[in-house]
LUMPA-714985 format. One record per residue (C-alpha): residue number from 1; chain; x, y, z. Coordinates in steps of 0.02 Angstrom, whole numbers. Layout:
% LUMPA-714985
<pt><k>NUM</k><c>A</c><east>X</east><north>Y</north><up>Z</up></pt>
...
% end
This chain:
% LUMPA-714985
<pt><k>1</k><c>A</c><east>1365</east><north>961</north><up>-844</up></pt>
<pt><k>2</k><c>A</c><east>1524</east><north>876</north><up>-753</up></pt>
<pt><k>3</k><c>A</c><east>1671</east><north>987</north><up>-849</up></pt>
<pt><k>4</k><c>A</c><east>1538</east><north>1154</north><up>-829</up></pt>
<pt><k>5</k><c>A</c><east>1527</east><north>1089</north><up>-622</up></pt>
<pt><k>6</k><c>A</c><east>1688</east><north>1068</north><up>-609</up></pt>
<pt><k>7</k><c>A</c><east>1748</east><north>1236</north><up>-693</up></pt>
<pt><k>8</k><c>A</c><east>1637</east><north>1334</north><up>-615</up></pt>
<pt><k>9</k><c>A</c><east>1667</east><north>1289</north><up>-480</up></pt>
<pt><k>10</k><c>A</c><east>1883</east><north>1348</north><up>-484</up></pt>
<pt><k>11</k><c>A</c><east>1809</east><north>1498</north><up>-570</up></pt>
<pt><k>12</k><c>A</c><east>1738</east><north>1562</north><up>-429</up></pt>
<pt><k>13</k><c>A</c><east>1587</east><north>1562</north><up>-487</up></pt>
<pt><k>14</k><c>A</c><east>1466</east><north>1507</north><up>-361</up></pt>
<pt><k>15</k><c>A</c><east>1306</east><north>1529</north><up>-418</up></pt>
<pt><k>16</k><c>A</c><east>1321</east><north>1458</north><up>-572</up></pt>
<pt><k>17</k><c>A</c><east>1415</east><north>1307</north><up>-482</up></pt>
<pt><k>18</k><c>A</c><east>1235</east><north>1293</north><up>-402</up></pt>
<pt><k>19</k><c>A</c><east>1144</east><north>1292</north><up>-572</up></pt>
<pt><k>20</k><c>A</c><east>1256</east><north>1159</north><up>-626</up></pt>
<pt><k>21</k><c>A</c><east>1226</east><north>1040</north><up>-492</up></pt>
<pt><k>22</k><c>A</c><east>1056</east><north>1065</north><up>-484</up></pt>
<pt><k>23</k><c>A</c><east>1038</east><north>1006</north><up>-656</up></pt>
<pt><k>24</k><c>A</c><east>1174</east><north>889</north><up>-640</up></pt>
<pt><k>25</k><c>A</c><east>1089</east><north>803</north><up>-506</up></pt>
<pt><k>26</k><c>A</c><east>942</east><north>744</north><up>-605</up></pt>
<pt><k>27</k><c>A</c><east>1041</east><north>675</north><up>-739</up></pt>
<pt><k>28</k><c>A</c><east>1144</east><north>579</north><up>-604</up></pt>
<pt><k>29</k><c>A</c><east>1030</east><north>521</north><up>-552</up></pt>
<pt><k>30</k><c>A</c><east>937</east><north>461</north><up>-689</up></pt>
<pt><k>31</k><c>A</c><east>1091</east><north>328</north><up>-719</up></pt>
<pt><k>32</k><c>A</c><east>1087</east><north>282</north><up>-545</up></pt>
<pt><k>33</k><c>A</c><east>1208</east><north>360</north><up>-425</up></pt>
<pt><k>34</k><c>A</c><east>1077</east><north>392</north><up>-302</up></pt>
<pt><k>35</k><c>A</c><east>1193</east><north>452</north><up>-149</up></pt>
<pt><k>36</k><c>A</c><east>1287</east><north>582</north><up>-276</up></pt>
<pt><k>37</k><c>A</c><east>1128</east><north>658</north><up>-334</up></pt>
<pt><k>38</k><c>A</c><east>1066</east><north>704</north><up>-168</up></pt>
<pt><k>39</k><c>A</c><east>1237</east><north>770</north><up>-148</up></pt>
<pt><k>40</k><c>A</c><east>1229</east><north>872</north><up>-262</up></pt>
<pt><k>41</k><c>A</c><east>1032</east><north>914</north><up>-237</up></pt>
<pt><k>42</k><c>A</c><east>1129</east><north>968</north><up>-71</up></pt>
<pt><k>43</k><c>A</c><east>1219</east><north>1082</north><up>-123</up></pt>
<pt><k>44</k><c>A</c><east>1073</east><north>1159</north><up>-209</up></pt>
<pt><k>45</k><c>A</c><east>972</east><north>1161</north><up>-69</up></pt>
<pt><k>46</k><c>A</c><east>1096</east><north>1255</north><up>21</up></pt>
<pt><k>47</k><c>A</c><east>1107</east><north>1394</north><up>-71</up></pt>
<pt><k>48</k><c>A</c><east>919</east><north>1431</north><up>-80</up></pt>
<pt><k>49</k><c>A</c><east>918</east><north>1405</north><up>104</up></pt>
<pt><k>50</k><c>A</c><east>1029</east><north>1548</north><up>117</up></pt>
<pt><k>51</k><c>A</c><east>949</east><north>1657</north><up>-11</up></pt>
<pt><k>52</k><c>A</c><east>789</east><north>1632</north><up>67</up></pt>
<pt><k>53</k><c>A</c><east>748</east><north>1556</north><up>-136</up></pt>
<pt><k>54</k><c>A</c><east>571</east><north>1490</north><up>-62</up></pt>
<pt><k>55</k><c>A</c><east>561</east><north>1423</north><up>-216</up></pt>
<pt><k>56</k><c>A</c><east>714</east><north>1357</north><up>-245</up></pt>
<pt><k>57</k><c>A</c><east>703</east><north>1243</north><up>-86</up></pt>
<pt><k>58</k><c>A</c><east>527</east><north>1206</north><up>-152</up></pt>
<pt><k>59</k><c>A</c><east>602</east><north>1121</north><up>-312</up></pt>
<pt><k>60</k><c>A</c><east>744</east><north>1094</north><up>-222</up></pt>
<pt><k>61</k><c>A</c><east>657</east><north>994</north><up>-117</up></pt>
<pt><k>62</k><c>A</c><east>550</east><north>925</north><up>-220</up></pt>
<pt><k>63</k><c>A</c><east>675</east><north>829</north><up>-337</up></pt>
<pt><k>64</k><c>A</c><east>743</east><north>768</north><up>-177</up></pt>
<pt><k>65</k><c>A</c><east>617</east><north>666</north><up>-115</up></pt>
<pt><k>66</k><c>A</c><east>605</east><north>599</north><up>-311</up></pt>
<pt><k>67</k><c>A</c><east>779</east><north>518</north><up>-262</up></pt>
<pt><k>68</k><c>A</c><east>721</east><north>471</north><up>-123</up></pt>
<pt><k>69</k><c>A</c><east>556</east><north>389</north><up>-169</up></pt>
<pt><k>70</k><c>A</c><east>660</east><north>289</north><up>-330</up></pt>
<pt><k>71</k><c>A</c><east>788</east><north>228</north><up>-191</up></pt>
<pt><k>72</k><c>A</c><east>650</east><north>149</north><up>-118</up></pt>
<pt><k>73</k><c>A</c><east>690</east><north>244</north><up>28</up></pt>
<pt><k>74</k><c>A</c><east>471</east><north>337</north><up>62</up></pt>
<pt><k>75</k><c>A</c><east>495</east><north>390</north><up>223</up></pt>
<pt><k>76</k><c>A</c><east>628</east><north>548</north><up>197</up></pt>
<pt><k>77</k><c>A</c><east>531</east><north>531</north><up>16</up></pt>
<pt><k>78</k><c>A</c><east>387</east><north>570</north><up>124</up></pt>
<pt><k>79</k><c>A</c><east>475</east><north>730</north><up>210</up></pt>
<pt><k>80</k><c>A</c><east>557</east><north>795</north><up>24</up></pt>
<pt><k>81</k><c>A</c><east>375</east><north>799</north><up>-21</up></pt>
<pt><k>82</k><c>A</c><east>315</east><north>894</north><up>173</up></pt>
<pt><k>83</k><c>A</c><east>432</east><north>985</north><up>152</up></pt>
<pt><k>84</k><c>A</c><east>434</east><north>1065</north><up>-32</up></pt>
<pt><k>85</k><c>A</c><east>241</east><north>1070</north><up>-17</up></pt>
<pt><k>86</k><c>A</c><east>280</east><north>1162</north><up>132</up></pt>
<pt><k>87</k><c>A</c><east>361</east><north>1288</north><up>44</up></pt>
<pt><k>88</k><c>A</c><east>242</east><north>1284</north><up>-106</up></pt>
<pt><k>89</k><c>A</c><east>77</east><north>1347</north><up>28</up></pt>
<pt><k>90</k><c>A</c><east>214</east><north>1484</north><up>92</up></pt>
<pt><k>91</k><c>A</c><east>227</east><north>1590</north><up>-70</up></pt>
<pt><k>92</k><c>A</c><east>39</east><north>1516</north><up>-148</up></pt>
<pt><k>93</k><c>A</c><east>111</east><north>1412</north><up>-267</up></pt>
<pt><k>94</k><c>A</c><east>-49</east><north>1286</north><up>-248</up></pt>
<pt><k>95</k><c>A</c><east>42</east><north>1189</north><up>-429</up></pt>
<pt><k>96</k><c>A</c><east>209</east><north>1168</north><up>-328</up></pt>
<pt><k>97</k><c>A</c><east>85</east><north>1116</north><up>-199</up></pt>
<pt><k>98</k><c>A</c><east>-8</east><north>991</north><up>-290</up></pt>
<pt><k>99</k><c>A</c><east>166</east><north>895</north><up>-387</up></pt>
<pt><k>100</k><c>A</c><east>187</east><north>873</north><up>-199</up></pt>
<pt><k>101</k><c>A</c><east>45</east><north>789</north><up>-175</up></pt>
<pt><k>102</k><c>A</c><east>35</east><north>696</north><up>-303</up></pt>
<pt><k>103</k><c>A</c><east>204</east><north>637</north><up>-263</up></pt>
<pt><k>104</k><c>A</c><east>151</east><north>568</north><up>-82</up></pt>
<pt><k>105</k><c>A</c><east>-3</east><north>507</north><up>-133</up></pt>
<pt><k>106</k><c>A</c><east>101</east><north>388</north><up>-250</up></pt>
<pt><k>107</k><c>A</c><east>232</east><north>351</north><up>-95</up></pt>
<pt><k>108</k><c>A</c><east>86</east><north>334</north><up>-4</up></pt>
<pt><k>109</k><c>A</c><east>20</east><north>192</north><up>-91</up></pt>
<pt><k>110</k><c>A</c><east>214</east><north>101</north><up>-108</up></pt>
<pt><k>111</k><c>A</c><east>193</east><north>89</north><up>75</up></pt>
<pt><k>112</k><c>A</c><east>23</east><north>30</north><up>48</up></pt>
<pt><k>113</k><c>A</c><east>-62</east><north>153</north><up>152</up></pt>
<pt><k>114</k><c>A</c><east>-221</east><north>194</north><up>18</up></pt>
<pt><k>115</k><c>A</c><east>-353</east><north>296</north><up>130</up></pt>
<pt><k>116</k><c>A</c><east>-210</east><north>452</north><up>140</up></pt>
<pt><k>117</k><c>A</c><east>-140</east><north>429</north><up>-53</up></pt>
<pt><k>118</k><c>A</c><east>-326</east><north>449</north><up>-128</up></pt>
<pt><k>119</k><c>A</c><east>-356</east><north>592</north><up>-46</up></pt>
<pt><k>120</k><c>A</c><east>-168</east><north>672</north><up>-97</up></pt>
<pt><k>121</k><c>A</c><east>-216</east><north>626</north><up>-262</up></pt>
<pt><k>122</k><c>A</c><east>-373</east><north>680</north><up>-270</up></pt>
<pt><k>123</k><c>A</c><east>-329</east><north>859</north><up>-230</up></pt>
<pt><k>124</k><c>A</c><east>-177</east><north>850</north><up>-338</up></pt>
<pt><k>125</k><c>A</c><east>-325</east><north>823</north><up>-456</up></pt>
<pt><k>126</k><c>A</c><east>-434</east><north>967</north><up>-395</up></pt>
<pt><k>127</k><c>A</c><east>-289</east><north>1066</north><up>-441</up></pt>
<pt><k>128</k><c>A</c><east>-219</east><north>1015</north><up>-609</up></pt>
<pt><k>129</k><c>A</c><east>-392</east><north>1031</north><up>-664</up></pt>
<pt><k>130</k><c>A</c><east>-432</east><north>1195</north><up>-637</up></pt>
<pt><k>131</k><c>A</c><east>-269</east><north>1255</north><up>-709</up></pt>
<pt><k>132</k><c>A</c><east>-334</east><north>1080</north><up>-852</up></pt>
<pt><k>133</k><c>A</c><east>-151</east><north>1017</north><up>-840</up></pt>
<pt><k>134</k><c>A</c><east>-173</east><north>819</north><up>-926</up></pt>
<pt><k>135</k><c>A</c><east>-8</east><north>774</north><up>-922</up></pt>
<pt><k>136</k><c>A</c><east>-51</east><north>764</north><up>-767</up></pt>
<pt><k>137</k><c>A</c><east>-227</east><north>746</north><up>-706</up></pt>
<pt><k>138</k><c>A</c><east>-202</east><north>570</north><up>-799</up></pt>
<pt><k>139</k><c>A</c><east>-36</east><north>530</north><up>-695</up></pt>
<pt><k>140</k><c>A</c><east>-174</east><north>573</north><up>-550</up></pt>
<pt><k>141</k><c>A</c><east>-317</east><north>463</north><up>-616</up></pt>
<pt><k>142</k><c>A</c><east>-198</east><north>329</north><up>-653</up></pt>
<pt><k>143</k><c>A</c><east>-125</east><north>308</north><up>-461</up></pt>
<pt><k>144</k><c>A</c><east>-311</east><north>319</north><up>-423</up></pt>
<pt><k>145</k><c>A</c><east>-354</east><north>176</north><up>-497</up></pt>
<pt><k>146</k><c>A</c><east>-202</east><north>118</north><up>-453</up></pt>
<pt><k>147</k><c>A</c><east>-288</east><north>123</north><up>-258</up></pt>
<pt><k>148</k><c>A</c><east>-450</east><north>61</north><up>-326</up></pt>
<pt><k>149</k><c>A</c><east>-356</east><north>-107</north><up>-379</up></pt>
<pt><k>150</k><c>A</c><east>-233</east><north>-120</north><up>-238</up></pt>
<pt><k>151</k><c>A</c><east>-399</east><north>-129</north><up>-138</up></pt>
<pt><k>152</k><c>A</c><east>-503</east><north>-234</north><up>-264</up></pt>
<pt><k>153</k><c>A</c><east>-621</east><north>-123</north><up>-337</up></pt>
<pt><k>154</k><c>A</c><east>-552</east><north>-177</north><up>-528</up></pt>
<pt><k>155</k><c>A</c><east>-724</east><north>-93</north><up>-585</up></pt>
<pt><k>156</k><c>A</c><east>-691</east><north>97</north><up>-514</up></pt>
<pt><k>157</k><c>A</c><east>-494</east><north>78</north><up>-550</up></pt>
<pt><k>158</k><c>A</c><east>-567</east><north>7</north><up>-730</up></pt>
<pt><k>159</k><c>A</c><east>-671</east><north>157</north><up>-749</up></pt>
<pt><k>160</k><c>A</c><east>-526</east><north>284</north><up>-679</up></pt>
<pt><k>161</k><c>A</c><east>-421</east><north>210</north><up>-828</up></pt>
<pt><k>162</k><c>A</c><east>-557</east><north>249</north><up>-957</up></pt>
<pt><k>163</k><c>A</c><east>-569</east><north>410</north><up>-879</up></pt>
<pt><k>164</k><c>A</c><east>-362</east><north>457</north><up>-902</up></pt>
<pt><k>165</k><c>A</c><east>-342</east><north>358</north><up>-1076</up></pt>
<pt><k>166</k><c>A</c><east>-557</east><north>443</north><up>-1119</up></pt>
<pt><k>167</k><c>A</c><east>-420</east><north>622</north><up>-1107</up></pt>
<pt><k>168</k><c>A</c><east>-429</east><north>596</north><up>-1327</up></pt>
<pt><k>169</k><c>A</c><east>-220</east><north>596</north><up>-1301</up></pt>
<pt><k>170</k><c>A</c><east>-241</east><north>757</north><up>-1278</up></pt>
<pt><k>171</k><c>A</c><east>-139</east><north>825</north><up>-1138</up></pt>
% end
């Protein structure tokens, strides 16, 4: 990926360089080089902004939020997820909105804002249920269970976690 990124830059293949930057950003983020991942992600954001590529911009903002969340910078993560959500709403992408809500939920749990987290996760569950997206339904239910557990409601947490597990491994 690094070679493709460098070679496309030297060859004047701007679109290919940006696509390589987007993929490389995710890989580098997984390896723990968050500042470099953010720099590469910014290339994709700049490219999408210049071309009014709203879907690509929404995805790039979402991935930026994921990087910030992995860094523990939840304020920046929430800002990026909010940007991604607004862009998804603009292009009528309910799944994009639901993924942003799910990630916002997780960030709010991390910062102890359980009431807003619950609302965001519940919104995501509704959309994911309508589209039969079982893996993310499980993830959202697990987050809802975590909220209940954090608030001292062990029985409700267990019920939510069991509901996620009772999906018979589907997804």
